C-alpha positions in Angstrom: 205.0 151.0 -32.0 203.2 147.9 -30.6 202.0 145.3 -33.0 198.7 143.4 -32.4 200.6 140.1 -32.1 202.9 141.5 -29.5 200.0 143.0 -27.5 198.2 139.7 -27.5 201.3 137.8 -26.4 201.7 140.3 -23.4 197.9 139.9 -22.5 198.3 136.1 -22.5 201.4 136.4 -20.2 199.5 138.7 -17.8 196.5 136.3 -17.6 198.8 133.3 -17.1 200.6 135.1 -14.3 197.5 136.6 -12.6 195.9 133.2 -11.9 198.8 131.7 -9.8 199.3 135.0 -8.1 195.7 135.3 -7.0 195.8 131.7 -5.7 199.0 132.5 -3.8 197.4 135.6 -2.2 194.3 133.6 -1.3 196.3 130.8 0.2 198.4 133.3 2.3 195.2 134.9 3.5 193.7 131.6 4.5 196.9 130.7 6.4 196.8 134.0 8.3 193.1 133.5 9.2 193.7 129.9 10.3 196.6 131.1 12.5 194.4 133.8 14.1 191.6 131.2 14.8 194.2 128.8 16.4 195.6 131.6 18.6 192.1 132.7 19.6 191.2 129.1 20.5 194.3 128.7 22.5 193.5 131.9 24.5 190.0 130.8 25.2 191.1 127.3 26.3 193.6 128.8 28.7 191.0 131.1 30.2 188.5 128.3 30.6 191.1 126.1 32.4 192.0 129.1 34.6 188.3 129.7 35.5 187.8 126.0 36.2 190.6 126.1 38.8 189.3 129.2 40.4 186.0 127.6 41.0 187.5 124.3 42.2 186.1 122.3 39.3 187.4 120.9 36.1 184.4 122.2 34.3 184.6 125.7 32.7 182.9 128.3 34.9 179.7 130.0 33.8 179.4 133.7 32.9 181.0 136.0 35.4 178.7 137.3 38.3 177.4 140.8 38.0 179.0 143.4 40.3 177.3 143.7 43.7 174.5 146.2 43.8 174.9 149.3 45.8 173.0 149.1 49.1 169.7 150.9 49.3 169.5 153.5 52.1 167.5 152.1 55.0 167.7 148.5 53.8 170.3 147.4 56.3 168.2 148.6 59.2 164.8 147.3 58.0 163.5 150.8 57.4 161.8 152.1 54.3 164.1 152.9 51.4 165.1 156.5 50.8 163.0 158.6 48.4 163.8 157.6 44.9 165.4 154.3 45.9 164.3 151.0 44.5 165.1 148.8 41.5 167.1 145.7 41.4 169.1 146.2 44.6 166.1 145.8 46.9 163.6 144.1 44.6 164.1 140.5 45.7 163.6 141.3 49.4 160.1 142.8 49.1 158.4 139.8 47.6 159.9 137.5 50.3 158.8 139.8 53.1 155.3 140.3 51.5 155.0 136.5 51.2 155.9 136.0 54.9 153.3 138.6 55.9 150.7 137.0 53.6 151.3 133.5 55.1 151.2 134.8 58.7 147.9 136.6 58.0 146.5 133.5 56.4 147.3 131.5 59.5 145.8 134.3 61.6 142.6 134.1 59.6 142.3 130.4 60.3 142.9 131.1 64.0 140.4 134.0 64.0 137.7 131.7 62.6 138.5 129.0 65.1 138.2 131.4 68.0 135.1 133.1 66.8 136.5 136.6 65.9 134.4 138.6 63.5 137.5 139.8 61.6 141.2 138.8 61.4 143.4 141.0 63.6 145.4 143.4 61.5 149.2 142.9 61.2 151.3 145.4 63.2 154.2 147.1 61.4 157.8 146.2 62.3 158.8 147.9 65.6 160.9 151.0 65.4 164.7 150.7 65.2 164.9 153.4 67.8 162.3 153.6 70.5 160.4 156.9 70.8 161.1 159.2 73.7 158.6 158.8 76.5 157.7 161.8 78.5 155.1 162.7 81.1 151.6 163.2 79.8 150.7 166.9 80.4 149.0 167.2 83.8 150.2 163.8 85.0 153.6 165.0 86.3 154.0 165.5 90.1 154.1 169.0 91.4 157.2 168.7 93.6 159.6 166.9 91.2 163.0 168.5 91.7 165.2 169.4 88.8 167.4 166.5 87.8 165.4 163.8 89.6 164.5 162.1 86.3 161.6 160.2 87.8 159.9 157.5 85.6 157.5 159.2 83.2 153.8 158.7 83.6 152.0 158.3 80.2 148.9 157.0 78.6 149.9 157.0 74.9 153.1 156.1 73.1 154.1 158.8 70.6 153.8 156.9 67.3 152.2 157.6 63.9 151.3 154.1 63.0 147.8 152.9 63.7 148.8 150.6 66.6 147.6 150.3 70.1 148.9 148.3 73.1 147.0 145.7 75.1 147.7 145.4 78.8 146.1 143.0 81.3 146.2 143.7 85.1 146.4 141.7 88.4 146.2 138.0 87.6 143.0 136.8 89.3 141.7 134.6 86.5 144.0 132.0 85.0 142.2 130.6 82.0 144.4 128.2 80.0 142.2 129.0 76.9 143.5 132.6 77.0 147.1 131.3 76.6 146.1 129.2 73.6 144.0 131.8 72.0 146.5 134.6 72.2 149.3 132.4 71.0 147.4 131.1 68.0 146.1 134.6 67.1 149.6 136.1 67.7 148.2 139.0 69.7 150.9 140.6 71.9 150.0 141.8 75.3 151.7 142.8 78.6 150.8 141.4 82.0 151.0 143.7 85.1 150.9 141.3 88.0 150.1 141.5 91.7 151.6 138.8 93.9 148.6 138.3 96.2 146.5 136.9 93.3 149.1 135.1 91.3 150.8 133.2 94.2 148.4 130.3 94.0 149.6 129.5 90.5 152.9 131.0 89.5 153.3 128.4 86.8 150.5 129.8 84.8 152.4 133.1 84.3 155.6 131.2 83.5 153.7 129.6 80.6 152.6 133.1 79.6 156.2 134.3 79.8 157.4 131.3 77.7 155.0 132.4 75.0 156.6 135.8 74.7 154.6 137.9 77.2 156.4 140.4 79.3 155.6 140.2 83.0 155.5 143.7 84.7 154.9 145.1 88.2 151.5 145.9 89.7 152.5 145.8 93.4 152.4 143.0 96.0 148.9 143.6 97.4 147.2 146.2 95.1 146.8 149.0 97.7 145.9 152.6 97.3 149.5 153.8 97.2 149.1 157.6 98.0 147.7 156.5 101.4 151.0 154.8 102.3 154.3 156.2 103.5 157.3 156.2 101.3 158.7 153.1 102.9 155.4 151.2 102.7 155.1 152.1 99.0 158.7 151.0 98.4 158.0 147.7 100.0 154.9 147.2 97.8 156.8 148.1 94.6 160.3 146.9 95.2 159.5 143.6 96.9 157.3 142.7 93.9 160.2 143.6 91.6 162.4 141.1 93.6 159.7 138.4 93.5 159.1 138.6 89.8 162.9 138.6 89.0 163.5 135.7 91.4 160.7 133.5 90.0 160.7 134.5 86.3 164.4 135.5 85.8 163.7 139.0 84.5 163.3 142.2 86.5 160.4 144.4 85.4 161.1 147.8 83.9 157.5 149.0 83.8 155.2 149.6 86.8 151.5 150.4 86.9 150.1 151.7 90.2 146.8 150.2 91.3 143.8 152.2 90.2 146.2 154.5 88.4 146.8 156.4 91.6 150.3 157.6 92.6 152.2 160.5 94.1 155.8 161.7 94.3 156.8 159.0 96.8 155.4 156.3 94.4 157.7 157.4 91.5 160.7 157.9 93.7 160.3 154.5 95.3 159.8 152.9 91.9 162.9 154.5 90.5 165.1 153.1 93.3 164.4 149.5 92.2 164.7 149.7 88.5 161.4 151.0 87.1 161.9 153.0 84.0 158.4 154.1 83.1 154.8 154.1 84.4 152.2 153.4 81.7 148.6 154.1 82.5 145.9 153.8 79.9 143.5 155.7 77.6 140.8 153.0 77.3 139.6 150.1 79.4 138.1 147.0 77.8 135.2 145.0 79.1 133.3 142.2 77.5 130.3 144.4 76.7 131.8 147.9 76.3 134.9 150.1 76.2 135.4 152.9 78.8 137.3 156.0 77.6 139.6 158.5 79.2 139.5 160.9 76.2 136.6 163.2 75.5 136.1 161.9 71.9 135.8 158.3 73.1 137.9 156.9 70.4 141.3 155.2 69.8 144.4 157.1 68.7 147.8 155.9 67.4 149.8 154.6 70.4 147.0 154.3 72.9 147.3 151.9 75.8 144.3 149.7 76.4 143.7 148.2 79.9 141.8 145.2 80.9 141.9 142.6 83.7 142.3 138.9 84.3 138.7 138.1 85.1 136.2 135.3 84.4 132.6 134.4 84.7 132.5 135.1 88.4 133.1 138.8 87.8 131.9 139.5 84.2 129.7 136.6 83.3 132.1 136.1 80.5 135.4 134.3 79.9 138.8 135.8 79.0 138.4 134.6 75.4 135.0 136.4 75.3 136.7 139.6 76.5 139.4 139.3 73.8 136.8 138.7 71.1 135.0 141.9 72.1 138.1 144.0 72.5 139.6 142.9 69.2 136.4 143.6 67.4 136.5 147.2 68.5 140.2 147.6 67.8 140.1 146.0 64.4 136.9 147.7 63.3 138.6 151.0 64.0 141.5 150.0 61.8 144.2 149.4 64.5 146.7 146.6 65.0 147.9 145.5 68.4 151.7 145.9 68.9 154.0 144.8 71.8 154.5 147.6 74.3 158.0 146.6 75.2 159.1 147.1 71.6 158.3 150.8 71.9 159.0 151.6 75.6 
């Protein structure tokens, strides 16, 4: 039997004991927490020192770099991303490219105003990573081509889907320095098909043209009607011009355009023997006051080759810059850009 006095004495003893015990528990807990904090700080310090060494600096390194993004299909080759691609992996490149295109077009707009163009020429898309296969236009092949000859194909249009056309200028009679400045400032690509008999009074003019990125191709020595010549005569006209252009300008032509667009089997066989790979003709011919068409619909199509000539006031009562203004108005109004033929052929 417990008396009241004895119960009170035991209660006092429990209260007296509980106070120091709780204090001791709290103290132990604080010591454990402090130890953990000190250990954690030691680990962090060691990691920071290690990171500083890895970066070659005594300062702690910043947050770790994110893992490299997976490449987007097509991005390494400049092509469009695969369907469904996008996001952070290719996001930074697009604004940079768009900005470059915007700046280039802004500079073109200034040049277009300077040279009196009605509209700024449209920007051509990037050239294809793989050039399209060029084959004979139907009806333009020769009748007696033997199997396996692999003669240079004769064509008037490059097989593309983009709205681009190709500007080509023949012979070399007129040598207007304004043309060089105009085409350079407008960044309009073109190909020159040259005949020696009209360029030999000023080879330097066409060297300036080549230095500005223009490809110099073959249009024979003397601009004859080739089908009226023998094989050997044709070979001399074509291959001697190949040699002259290579010797004077350091690059052998790969494209050949026969005068008047006339050729036969001997023409193609002779051209092949001296390095000609293809024979581009044309679908439209540009003049200062009009465009003449090969096609029945009298219109441009993707990949069409446009022909014109080096002529001046003596022939056309217009300058080469006048011709370019007129031709570019027609091309731009129809929604086409001018691309470089050698990027596709």
